[in-house]
Each structure stands twice: as C-alpha cells, then as structure tokens.
C-alpha positions as a printed Julia matrix, in Angstrom:
394×3 Matrix{Float64}:
 -114.65    0.16  -15.52
 -114.76   -3.05  -13.5
 -114.73   -2.63   -9.76
 -114.56   -4.99   -6.83
 -117.17   -4.96   -4.11
 -114.67   -3.05   -1.95
 -112.88    0.26   -2.52
 -110.16   -1.24   -4.72
 -109.79   -0.12   -8.28
 -107.85   -2.01  -10.93
 -105.35   -0.06  -13.0
 -106.04    0.59  -16.65
 -103.89    1.94  -19.51
 -105.27    5.45  -19.01
 -103.76    5.48  -15.5
 -100.33    4.87  -16.99
 -100.81    7.64  -19.52
 -101.84   10.08  -16.78
  -98.69    9.34  -14.78
  -96.5     9.81  -17.82
  -98.39   12.94  -18.84
  -97.48   14.69  -15.58
  -93.78   14.34  -16.32
  -94.34   15.4   -19.91
  -96.2    18.48  -18.74
  -93.4    19.56  -16.38
  -90.87   19.25  -19.21
  -88.9    16.36  -17.75
  -89.04   14.06  -20.78
  -88.37   16.75  -23.39
  -85.43   18.07  -21.38
  -83.96   14.56  -21.07
  -84.41   14.0   -24.79
  -82.88   17.36  -25.72
  -79.85   16.72  -23.53
  -79.27   13.42  -25.29
  -79.92   11.4   -22.13
  -80.35    7.72  -22.98
  -83.8     6.39  -22.3
  -84.13    4.06  -19.33
  -87.17    1.8   -19.68
  -89.9     2.74  -17.22
  -91.99    0.11  -15.43
  -95.34    1.32  -14.08
  -96.87   -1.07  -11.52
 -100.36   -2.3   -12.36
 -102.86   -2.8    -9.59
 -104.93   -5.89  -10.44
 -107.42   -8.24   -8.85
 -106.66  -10.38   -5.85
 -107.21  -14.14   -6.13
 -110.58  -13.73   -4.44
 -111.58  -10.95   -6.85
 -110.45  -13.05   -9.8
 -112.77  -15.8    -8.64
 -115.74  -13.59   -7.77
 -115.49  -11.36  -10.87
 -114.12  -13.67  -13.51
 -115.93  -12.05  -16.45
 -114.81   -8.58  -15.41
 -111.25   -9.8   -14.98
 -111.16  -11.29  -18.49
 -112.42   -7.98  -19.95
 -109.81   -6.1   -17.94
 -107.02   -8.4   -19.2
 -108.2    -8.01  -22.79
 -108.02   -4.24  -22.46
 -104.39   -4.48  -21.41
 -103.58   -6.89  -24.23
 -104.92   -4.41  -26.74
 -103.01   -1.45  -25.26
 -100.84   -0.14  -28.09
  -97.25    1.0   -27.51
  -97.1    -0.48  -24.03
  -95.15   -3.62  -23.26
  -97.1    -5.43  -20.58
  -95.39   -7.78  -18.13
  -97.63  -10.48  -16.7
  -97.68  -12.43  -13.47
  -99.28  -15.78  -12.87
 -102.19  -15.85  -10.49
 -103.17  -19.38   -9.44
 -106.35  -20.67   -7.89
 -107.95  -24.04   -7.2
 -111.15  -22.97   -8.85
 -109.93  -21.25  -12.04
 -106.41  -22.57  -12.36
 -103.41  -20.43  -13.25
 -104.03  -17.12  -15.09
 -101.65  -14.54  -16.48
 -102.59  -11.07  -15.24
 -100.93   -7.72  -16.06
  -98.34   -6.71  -13.46
  -96.23   -3.92  -15.02
  -96.54   -1.65  -18.03
  -93.2    -0.86  -19.69
  -92.27    2.11  -21.89
  -89.13    1.02  -23.72
  -87.99    4.1   -25.67
  -88.68    7.71  -26.57
  -90.6     7.0   -29.79
  -93.05    4.72  -27.94
  -93.49    7.39  -25.24
  -94.16   10.12  -27.81
  -96.66    7.92  -29.61
  -98.38    6.86  -26.39
  -98.85   10.52  -25.35
  -99.62   11.72  -28.86
  -96.89   14.36  -28.78
  -94.77   13.44  -31.81
  -95.57   16.75  -33.51
  -94.62   18.79  -30.43
  -91.31   16.93  -30.14
  -90.55   17.6   -33.79
  -91.39   21.3   -33.46
  -89.38   21.74  -30.25
  -86.41   20.03  -31.85
  -86.57   22.53  -34.72
  -86.69   25.47  -32.28
  -83.77   24.05  -30.3
  -81.74   23.53  -33.47
  -82.35   27.16  -34.43
  -81.0    28.29  -31.05
  -77.98   26.0   -31.34
  -77.11   27.46  -34.74
  -77.5    31.15  -33.9
  -77.48   31.69  -30.12
  -75.65   28.88  -28.32
  -75.54   30.87  -25.07
  -79.27   30.39  -24.57
  -79.34   26.68  -25.43
  -79.2    25.46  -21.82
  -82.22   27.58  -20.94
  -84.09   26.36  -24.02
  -83.45   22.76  -22.98
  -84.61   23.45  -19.42
  -87.8    25.24  -20.51
  -89.11   23.29  -23.51
  -92.8    24.08  -23.04
  -92.08   27.79  -22.58
  -90.16   27.73  -25.85
  -93.03   25.94  -27.59
  -95.44   28.6   -26.35
  -93.39   31.21  -28.24
  -93.07   29.15  -31.41
  -94.96   31.64  -33.65
  -92.43   34.4   -32.85
  -89.36   32.34  -31.95
  -87.32   33.34  -34.99
  -88.1    37.03  -34.37
  -87.11   36.68  -30.72
  -83.77   35.12  -31.66
  -83.12   37.74  -34.34
  -83.95   40.54  -31.88
  -81.64   39.14  -29.21
  -78.81   38.81  -31.72
  -79.39   42.33  -33.08
  -79.28   43.8   -29.57
  -76.12   41.82  -28.8
  -74.44   43.17  -31.92
  -75.81   46.73  -32.01
  -77.44   47.74  -28.72
  -75.89   50.12  -26.25
  -75.93   53.57  -24.72
  -76.1    55.32  -28.11
  -79.06   53.28  -29.38
  -82.78   53.78  -28.86
  -85.15   50.81  -28.83
  -86.75   52.38  -31.88
  -83.56   51.66  -33.83
  -83.87   47.86  -33.56
  -83.81   46.85  -37.22
  -85.22   43.33  -37.48
  -87.9    42.38  -40.05
  -91.29   42.21  -38.36
  -89.99   43.7   -35.09
  -90.86   47.12  -33.73
  -91.09   48.73  -30.29
  -94.59   47.31  -29.83
  -93.19   43.81  -30.38
  -90.43   44.44  -27.84
  -92.93   45.76  -25.3
  -95.28   42.81  -25.78
  -92.42   40.29  -25.44
  -90.11   42.05  -23.0
  -90.3    39.29  -20.36
  -89.12   36.5   -22.66
  -86.64   38.84  -24.36
  -85.22   39.75  -20.95
  -84.85   36.07  -20.11
  -82.94   35.42  -23.32
  -80.84   38.6   -23.17
  -79.74   37.86  -19.61
  -78.11   34.72  -21.0
  -76.91   36.05  -24.33
  -75.27   39.32  -23.3
  -72.0    39.73  -21.45
  -72.41   40.61  -17.77
  -71.43   44.25  -18.21
  -74.22   44.7   -20.75
  -76.93   43.96  -18.16
  -77.79   46.26  -15.26
  -79.19   43.69  -12.85
  -80.3    46.43  -10.45
  -83.06   47.28  -12.94
  -86.04   44.93  -13.41
  -86.98   43.49  -16.82
  -89.95   45.87  -16.82
  -87.42   48.73  -17.12
  -86.14   47.17  -20.34
  -84.22   50.17  -21.64
  -82.3    50.7   -18.42
  -81.6    47.01  -17.79
  -79.99   46.57  -21.22
  -78.4    50.01  -21.28
  -80.33   51.48  -24.2
  -80.46   55.18  -24.69
  -83.52   56.5   -22.89
  -85.9    59.16  -24.05
  -84.71   62.39  -22.42
  -86.69   64.03  -19.67
  -87.52   67.71  -19.93
  -87.8    70.44  -17.32
  -89.97   73.51  -17.78
  -88.95   76.56  -15.82
  -89.38   80.33  -15.81
  -87.64   83.25  -14.19
  -89.51   85.07  -11.43
  -87.13   88.01  -11.49
  -88.3    90.59  -14.08
  -84.73   91.82  -14.45
  -83.37   88.42  -15.45
  -83.81   86.62  -18.75
  -82.89   83.03  -19.55
  -80.66   82.39  -22.54
  -81.07   85.77  -24.12
  -84.62   87.1   -24.56
  -86.49   84.17  -23.01
  -88.28   84.28  -19.65
  -89.4    80.64  -19.87
  -87.92   77.49  -21.42
  -88.39   73.75  -21.58
  -85.01   72.01  -21.82
  -83.52   68.58  -21.43
  -82.76   67.73  -17.81
  -79.23   66.53  -18.55
  -78.39   69.74  -20.4
  -79.89   71.93  -17.69
  -77.83   70.03  -15.13
  -74.67   70.95  -17.04
  -75.62   74.63  -17.33
  -78.07   75.43  -14.51
  -79.74   78.8   -13.92
  -77.92   81.13  -11.55
  -80.94   82.0    -9.37
  -80.35   81.38   -5.67
  -83.96   80.32   -4.94
  -85.93   77.64   -6.76
  -89.68   77.04   -6.36
  -91.15   73.74   -7.49
  -94.93   73.77   -8.11
  -97.49   71.26   -9.32
 -100.29   73.27  -10.9
  -99.49   74.82  -14.28
 -101.62   77.96  -14.03
 -100.34   78.66  -10.51
  -96.8    78.21  -11.82
  -97.51   80.74  -14.59
  -99.23   83.19  -12.25
  -96.56   83.36   -9.56
  -95.72   87.01   -8.85
  -92.2    88.38   -9.19
  -89.53   87.2    -6.78
  -86.0    88.53   -6.84
  -83.25   86.11   -7.84
  -85.65   83.15   -8.18
  -86.99   80.73  -10.74
  -90.03   78.42  -10.75
  -90.02   74.82  -12.01
  -93.2    73.0   -13.03
  -93.04   69.75  -11.08
  -95.89   67.74  -12.59
  -96.83   65.46   -9.69
  -94.57   62.47   -9.17
  -92.7    63.53  -12.3
  -90.93   65.95   -9.95
  -88.34   63.15   -9.78
  -86.94   64.49  -13.06
  -85.28   67.37  -11.19
  -83.16   64.9    -9.21
  -80.56   65.27  -11.96
  -80.04   68.92  -11.03
  -77.12   68.69   -8.61
  -77.09   72.47   -8.4
  -80.23   72.37   -6.25
  -78.19   71.0    -3.38
  -76.78   74.48   -2.7
  -79.86   76.56   -3.61
  -82.85   77.51   -1.49
  -85.33   74.87   -2.64
  -89.05   75.31   -1.89
  -91.75   72.82   -2.84
  -95.44   73.64   -3.01
  -97.95   70.93   -3.76
 -101.52   69.99   -2.9
 -102.35   69.47    0.75
 -103.26   65.81    0.49
 -101.52   62.51    1.09
 -100.01   62.43   -2.41
  -98.69   65.96   -2.06
  -96.83   64.95    1.09
  -95.58   61.77   -0.58
  -94.07   63.85   -3.4
  -92.46   66.18   -0.85
  -91.06   63.14    0.96
  -89.57   61.81   -2.29
  -88.01   65.19   -3.08
  -86.42   65.37    0.37
  -84.9    61.93   -0.16
  -82.7    63.55   -2.81
  -82.58   67.09   -1.38
  -82.98   66.93    2.43
  -82.85   70.71    2.76
  -85.99   71.29    0.67
  -88.72   73.3     2.41
  -92.45   73.21    1.85
  -94.68   76.22    1.25
  -98.41   76.57    2.02
  -98.63   72.89    2.98
  -99.44   73.52    6.64
 -102.43   73.15    8.92
 -103.15   76.89    9.03
 -103.44   77.09    5.24
 -105.71   74.03    5.19
 -108.04   75.33    7.89
 -108.19   78.8     6.32
 -109.56   77.3     3.1
 -112.16   74.88    4.44
 -114.78   76.0     1.92
 -112.42   74.84   -0.87
 -111.83   71.3     0.42
 -112.51   68.4    -1.91
 -112.01   64.66   -1.48
 -108.92   62.72   -2.48
 -109.85   59.74   -4.68
 -107.22   57.39   -3.29
 -104.86   58.02   -0.42
 -101.26   57.18    0.29
 -100.96   55.47    3.67
  -97.29   54.47    3.81
  -94.76   55.93    6.22
  -93.1    59.13    4.97
  -89.89   59.41    7.01
  -88.61   62.61    5.38
  -91.46   64.86    6.52
  -90.84   67.41    9.22
  -92.81   66.98   12.48
  -95.62   69.44   11.68
  -95.95   68.02    8.16
  -95.97   64.48    9.5
  -98.72   65.33   12.01
 -100.91   66.85    9.3
 -100.23   63.92    6.98
 -101.27   61.49    9.72
 -104.5    63.44   10.33
 -105.28   63.24    6.61
 -104.65   59.5     6.54
 -106.79   58.95    9.65
 -109.55   61.3     8.37
 -109.25   63.31   11.58
 -110.5    66.48    9.87
 -112.98   64.78    7.56
 -113.12   62.01    4.95
 -110.14   62.06    2.53
 -109.67   65.82    2.76
 -107.77   67.55   -0.03
 -106.89   71.19   -0.68
 -105.67   71.59   -4.23
 -102.94   74.09   -4.95
 -105.05   76.14   -7.36
 -107.73   76.7    -4.67
 -105.41   78.6    -2.31
 -106.24   82.31   -2.26
 -103.76   84.51   -4.07
 -103.01   86.83   -1.17
 -101.69   83.79    0.74
  -99.36   82.98   -2.15
  -98.02   86.51   -2.38
  -97.45   86.61    1.37
  -95.63   83.25    1.41
  -93.35   84.23   -1.48
  -92.17   87.36    0.23
  -91.71   85.96    3.74
  -88.71   83.66    3.43
C-alpha cells in the first residue's frame, strides 16, 4: 500500500468495505431493508494525496488511482487536483453506494440476505406478533436458521395448547421434544414473550424457569414422612408414606409436632415420640414443605448438619415458618462431638437474618473458622443418646 513519507495513509476500497461491514454486523442494514426503508446513497470520504504528495510520489499515486477505478460496485466521485508540475489530475474523493443490491454485492452477503428474507417471510405468515423482533434482530434469527421452523412451530403450539393442564412433555411438534425445548429455552422465551397474551406469561419468573414463566404444569414435588407415635397409623395400616405435596397440604397429618431431618437413616431411626411425625427434608429440597400451611400452627423442629449450609437451610425454613426451632444445632452439641468433626467442602458466607442469636454466633464462628478450618458436624455423627434426650425434652 502506498504511503507518504509522513504518517498519512491514503484510503483504499478495503477501508470503505470495513466501514460498511460494521453496520452490517450490527444489523443496521438488514433491519432497514426488512422494514422497507428506502435506500439513501452513502458517500464515504476518501483520504488521498496532497498536492505535494502527488508530486513526490507520482507513480504511487497513479497506482492508487487505478485501484479505485477498478473497484467494482462502488461509484467513485473524483476531484481535480492541479499543480504546476503535473497539471490537473482527477483523484478519488468519495465512494458512493447507490442501492441495496450494490451494498450486498460489495459485502458478499447476497445469500445471507436471501436466507433472512425467507425466515422473515415465514414469521410474517405464521407468527406476525414476533415480526418486529425478527426485523430488529436479523443476525440472531440467522444464527437459528437450522431450527427456525421448529422454533416457530413450537411457539405456535404453546400458544394454542399450553397452559396449567399441560406438561412440557406434551408438546407435539415434529422433531421437538423436551431436550429441544431445554436447549433452546432462551430463544423460545424471547419469542413466547412476544407471541403470548400478557396473562400467559409470569414475568416474575426468569426464562430459566421455563415451565413456571409460561404456566405449564410442573412435575409434582413429593414429601416423605413417617409417624413417630406407635399408636398412630397414617392412612390405614401405613406408618410411612411418600405423597404429593399439594395433596398432603389439603389433607395434612394431625400430629401436633413435626420434625424435619436431613439424613435418611437418622430419620428412619428416630425413637418414638407421642403425637409427632418426622419429615425427610433432603437438604435445600426442604423448601418443598413450604406448601404445608398446616405447619404454621404446629410445633416445627428442624435438625440439620452443624455447618454453614445447615444454618442456611434453617434460615430459609424460618423465612416461611418463623416459629420453627432447631434441634442439636448448638455449640454444646458441636463441642461434645469434636472427634467426629469433618471439613465442609464449600461454605455459605452470606448473611442469615432469620437465625436466633446463639445460632447466628455459631454460624459466624464457622464462617470465620474460629473453631478450626471449615468445621462440620454431620447429623449422622451425633451420638444417639443426645438424640433421645433432645426428643424428650421439649
């Protein structure tokens, strides 16, 4: 590329293409075209040689001019540069792009324009509510070209058939299954937000919670519980059941005390307690019992690991049931079982505002490693006499 002796650089056709490419890449030109906006010819200024440069680098200037004359699909406007030594010369001053076809050809994007137009036409025919978004996001649409027809068919099926009585598994579109929905939930959410009526979209739920956001029927949650009172059976001969949370909420057990535990074997081994049941919490899955309104007027006791996650679960439970008490999650129990301490792999460090003062102090000591590095006492390592004593001192 010819250069002057100074820092100046003369424009070349590739510079024009780069400027135009930036606006192609951000979707501006395709959006204009799709909206039917008339093309306004664009003039790109050309930086050329000064009179002195034209004199000092005449051969380079002629080669530079020839390159512009051979630039296809650009209309070049010239200016006359005069000089006593060389006389008047016509040098490129502006490069003009006169219409869409010349722009597409210059950028080599004719095929992309044709394909986007086909995708846009498909949306106009079947889902006009999403057309404005399609026009605004042409390159996003092109990136989904291989599955575009399936996306449109899925959106239309959900619009016509989705709802509170429908599972995602029931979407009946050729080539579409729950794996397809999961893999494409972000783009599907974008399209559904525009296709569905407002009341069909729960905007308080993120697109990642696809079923809730679009009001599909969710897989039910189950609660496992057992009676601790030998005199009481559940639903006839059964001492233990696993039932749907919504059904248990409608017909809750009559026991006045409810224990929620994390460890399965400990849950199974709990000794008898009059007028009480035990629920297997399952870590953070303890949130499933939030549907049980009956717990608001029962004695509710939570027992989890003495570690930062155990206290975080207790904190979450108290957010729904402020009256919940903890059991064997105190400093005395921790210190009495020092030989059973292990290390917590990763700790919670966030504020837990629903802990009681003694719980909060112990939680803070665990976070700050005041008693040792990442101390943890798992529920199943607590000696059984301590469990029996705690159950019968209420």
